[in-house]
C-alpha positions as CSV (number, residue, x, y, z in Angstrom):
1,M,-44.4,10.8,-20.6
2,L,-45.2,9.6,-17.1
3,S,-46.9,6.3,-16.5
4,I,-48.2,4.7,-13.4
5,I,-48.6,0.9,-13.0
6,S,-50.2,-0.4,-9.9
7,C,-48.0,-3.5,-9.4
8,Y,-44.4,-4.2,-8.6
9,I,-41.7,-4.3,-11.2
10,D,-41.5,-7.8,-12.5
11,R,-38.1,-9.4,-11.7
12,E,-37.9,-11.1,-15.1
13,F,-38.4,-7.7,-16.8
14,Q,-35.6,-6.3,-14.7
15,K,-33.2,-9.1,-15.8
16,T,-34.0,-9.0,-19.5
17,S,-34.7,-5.3,-20.2
18,A,-32.9,-3.2,-17.6
19,R,-29.5,-1.6,-18.0
20,A,-29.2,-1.7,-14.2
21,C,-31.5,-2.6,-11.3
22,S,-31.1,-2.7,-7.6
23,S,-33.1,-2.6,-4.4
24,N,-29.9,-2.4,-2.2
25,F,-29.7,1.2,-1.0
26,T,-27.2,0.5,1.9
27,R,-24.6,2.5,-0.1
28,G,-25.9,5.6,-1.8
29,F,-28.9,6.7,0.4
30,S,-28.7,9.8,2.7
31,V,-30.9,12.5,4.2
32,V,-29.5,15.7,2.9
33,A,-32.0,18.3,4.2
34,G,-34.5,18.5,7.0
35,W,-32.4,18.5,10.2
36,G,-34.2,20.3,13.0
37,N,-37.4,20.4,10.9
38,Y,-38.2,16.7,10.9
39,Y,-37.7,13.6,13.1
40,W,-37.0,10.4,11.2
41,S,-35.8,6.8,11.2
42,Y,-35.4,4.4,8.3
43,N,-34.7,0.8,7.4
44,L,-32.6,-0.3,4.5
45,S,-33.2,-4.0,4.5
46,D,-35.3,-4.0,1.3
47,G,-35.0,-0.7,-0.5
48,V,-35.7,2.1,2.0
49,V,-38.6,2.4,4.4
50,F,-38.5,5.9,5.7
51,Y,-40.6,7.1,8.7
52,F,-40.8,10.9,9.3
53,S,-42.6,13.4,11.6
54,P,-42.6,17.1,10.8
55,A,-41.5,19.3,13.7
56,K,-43.0,22.3,11.9
57,A,-45.1,22.9,8.8
58,G,-43.8,24.2,5.5
59,E,-40.2,23.0,5.8
60,W,-38.3,20.7,3.4
61,L,-37.0,17.2,3.9
62,C,-34.8,15.7,1.2
63,L,-33.9,12.0,0.6
64,E,-31.1,11.5,-1.8
65,F,-30.0,8.4,-3.7
66,D,-26.6,8.3,-5.4
67,L,-27.0,6.2,-8.4
68,L,-23.3,5.8,-8.9
69,D,-23.2,3.9,-5.6
70,I,-26.5,2.0,-6.2
71,L,-26.5,1.2,-9.9
72,G,-23.4,2.7,-11.4
73,L,-23.8,5.5,-14.0
74,H,-25.2,4.4,-17.4
75,W,-25.3,6.4,-20.5
76,G,-28.1,6.0,-23.0
77,V,-30.9,5.1,-20.6
78,H,-34.4,6.2,-21.5
79,Y,-36.3,5.7,-18.2
80,L,-36.0,5.3,-14.5
81,L,-38.6,3.1,-12.9
82,F,-39.1,2.5,-9.2
83,N,-41.6,1.1,-6.7
84,I,-43.1,3.4,-4.2
85,S,-45.8,3.2,-1.5
86,A,-46.6,5.9,1.0
87,C,-48.7,7.0,3.9
88,L,-48.5,10.7,3.6
89,P,-50.4,13.7,4.8
90,K,-53.0,15.0,2.4
91,D,-51.5,18.5,2.2
92,I,-48.0,17.6,1.1
93,T,-45.6,18.6,-1.7
94,L,-43.5,15.8,-3.0
95,L,-41.0,16.5,-5.7
96,L,-38.8,14.0,-7.6
97,Q,-35.6,15.5,-8.9
98,F,-33.0,14.0,-11.2
99,A,-29.5,15.7,-10.9
100,S,-26.1,15.3,-12.3
101,T,-23.0,16.2,-10.2
102,E,-23.3,19.8,-11.4
103,R,-27.0,20.6,-11.8
104,V,-30.7,19.6,-11.6
105,L,-31.6,17.9,-14.9
106,K,-35.4,17.4,-14.4
107,E,-38.0,17.8,-11.7
108,F,-41.4,16.3,-11.4
109,D,-44.2,17.1,-8.9
110,I,-45.5,13.7,-7.6
111,S,-47.6,15.0,-4.8
112,Y,-50.6,13.1,-6.2
113,I,-49.2,9.8,-4.8
114,A,-50.5,11.0,-1.4
115,N,-54.0,10.0,-2.7
116,Y,-53.0,6.4,-3.6
117,S,-53.3,3.7,-1.0
118,R,-51.5,0.9,-2.8
119,P,-48.0,0.4,-4.1
120,L,-47.2,2.1,-7.4
121,V,-44.5,1.7,-10.1
122,L,-43.6,5.1,-11.4
123,Q,-41.7,5.6,-14.7
124,F,-40.0,8.8,-15.6
125,P,-38.1,9.8,-18.8
126,A,-34.3,10.1,-18.2
127,P,-32.5,13.2,-19.5
128,D,-30.7,12.6,-22.8
129,S,-27.7,14.8,-22.4
130,V,-26.1,13.8,-19.0
131,P,-26.4,10.7,-16.9
132,I,-28.5,10.9,-13.8
133,R,-26.2,10.9,-10.7
134,F,-28.7,11.7,-8.0
135,V,-32.4,10.9,-7.5
136,R,-33.9,13.2,-4.8
137,F,-37.2,13.2,-3.1
138,Y,-38.1,16.6,-1.6
139,I,-40.9,16.3,0.9
140,R,-42.8,19.3,2.5
141,A,-45.7,18.9,4.9
142,N,-47.7,22.0,4.4
143,S,-50.3,21.7,7.1
144,V,-49.9,22.4,10.8
145,D,-52.2,19.3,11.3
146,A,-49.3,17.1,10.1
147,V,-46.9,18.3,12.9
148,G,-46.1,15.7,15.4
149,K,-47.7,12.8,13.4
150,W,-45.7,10.0,11.8
151,F,-45.8,9.2,8.1
152,C,-44.0,6.7,5.9
153,I,-42.6,6.4,2.4
154,Q,-41.1,3.2,0.9
155,I,-39.0,3.2,-2.2
156,N,-37.3,0.2,-3.8
157,N,-36.3,-1.5,-7.1
158,F,-34.6,1.3,-9.0
159,V,-34.4,0.2,-12.6
160,L,-32.7,2.0,-15.5
161,V,-34.1,1.0,-18.9
């Protein structure tokens, strides 16, 4: 079950309940799709602050987080939590994907966050059978009105519980 909490993940909770937690994405973050279809820049000083501008509508941009580099792989986790805030176009598709090294394990449509103006903590159930290796955010600006405008998404504090 998905839950939304409109506050940041408490640091004490991270220390006492988490199997692993980190907001250091300097190792493990990459852009794996979107070349030629998006312009972007990012800052990794506290999580990732990612700025992007669609060059054309209807194309995909993918941000990938390698949890082996960020958190280490952990068996037996039940949830992945993270903080997210965004300034996104209204007509956007935003997918969250959990993947192993071999396949996609689960996918969630989180396009609804485009309608939230404050930071959120999102919690997602982790797959039982295989540890999550990659967390991916697929972004698609669907409207021509978004072309040439700049948007932002900020992600930090990955926590495995």
